[in-house]
C-alpha positions, 0 to 999 in steps of 0.5 A, a space after each residue: 318748436 318755434 314754428 307752431 303757436 303754443 297753447 300757452 301763448 293764447 289767452 287762458 281761462 282758469 280751467 280749474 274753476 270755469 270749465 266743467 269736468 268731462 272726465 274724473 279719475 278718483 282714487 284709482 288703483 290698478 294691479 297685475 298680480 302683486 305688481 302695482 301699476 297705478 296707486 290711488 291716482 286722482 285727477 280730472 280732464 276739463 272740457 276743451 283742454 289739452 291735458 298732458 300725462 307725463 312721467 318716466 318710463 314705467 310710470 303708469 301712463 299708458 296703464 292710465 289711458 287703458 283704464 280711461 278707455 276701458 281696456 283695464 278695469 281698476 281694482 279700486 276707485 272710480 271713473 266718472 265720464 260726462 257726469 256718470 260713474 262708469 262700471 267696467 266699461 268695455 273699449 267698444 262702449 267707450 268708443 261709442 260714447 265718445 272716447 277715441 284712442 291712438 296707440 304708442 305703436 301704430 295700429 293700422 291695417 297695413 294692407 288698406 289704403 289711407 282712405 279705407 283706414 280712416 273710413 274704418 273709424 266711421 264704423 260705429 256711426 254706420 246704422 244701416 243693415 249689414 247686408 245692405 252695406 255689403 250690397 251697397 244699395 239703397 239707404 246703405 249707399 247714401 249713408 256710406 257716401 255721407 261718411 266718405 264725405 266726412 272722411 275726405 274732410 279729415 284727409 283735407 284737414 290733415 293734408 294727406 290728399 296725395 296718399 289717400 289711395 296709398 296702402 299705409 304699409 308703404 308710408 313713412 312712420 310720420 305719415 302713418 301716425 297722421 293716418 292713425 290720428 285721422 282714423 280717431 278723428 273720424 269717430 268725432 270724439 268728445 275725448 281724444 286719447 293720444 299715446 305718444 303721438 310724436 314718438 319716433 318723429 323728426 323735428 319737422 314731423 313733430 312740428 306738423 303733428 303739434 300743429 294738427 293737435 292744436 287745430 283739432 283742439 281749437 277748431 273742432 273743440 275736441 278735448 285731448 289727453 296726451 302722453 308725450 316724452 318730448 317736454 318741449 311739446 308738452 310745455 307748448 301744447 298743454 293747458 295742464 299737466 299731471 305727472 306720474 312716477 312709479 304709478 303715483 301722482 307726484 305733481 298736477 298743475 299748469 305747465 310752468 308750475 309742474 316744470 319747476 317742481 322739485 319732485 318732477 325734476 328728481 323723477 326725470 333727472 334722478 336723485 342721489 342717495 
């Protein structure tokens, strides 16, 4: 990852002290029948940081993101978003309140173009009458032109002008991931949840995606929580890391401290009994 600037090479302030919470997870537990996916987990996400959630397969990472964006409702514990405790928020409510999401498996409209897929991320921001939008007249036309301008800015930012009119089903996987990021950015989120944004990518694609994630954080000021298995990426990008294993939190702190934790080493490498 030498081609990108690491977040840890930039001046760091103390997130734990100087930045306020954007989101808090307090004593959250989630079960499916008799199977516990998450057990009594607590951590926070500070405004403006890149917060990594890592752990071996089956650790509960994606379940945690699903709790944060309202897809799952925990049996115990609370989620506090921008200072207010949430009660069974639904995904569309989370989206309307500033939480955007990408998925482990690309979830795009494969027959639609790059432009139209990213444009779909603006749907919650469209306020004009549905029938006016269908007819594309008057205020609805003016509104859509404004939204398209924003989408074109995102396309330029992600350097995908050449594929703006290409159906995404024809694109290679790495570019589909970039389009999905663009659709999430079109929502102008306060918190961006990235579920394995580098999965299935080669080294060059990972370097590009890492650069875009850093730019989103530093230029747009977007807070990011990401799940990622590539530990080099995690250590380069993250301000803080929380580690899960079998649904429990086993470490939480700065990347270097987490990397040196014996509990984390045991979880990733295994321990003999």
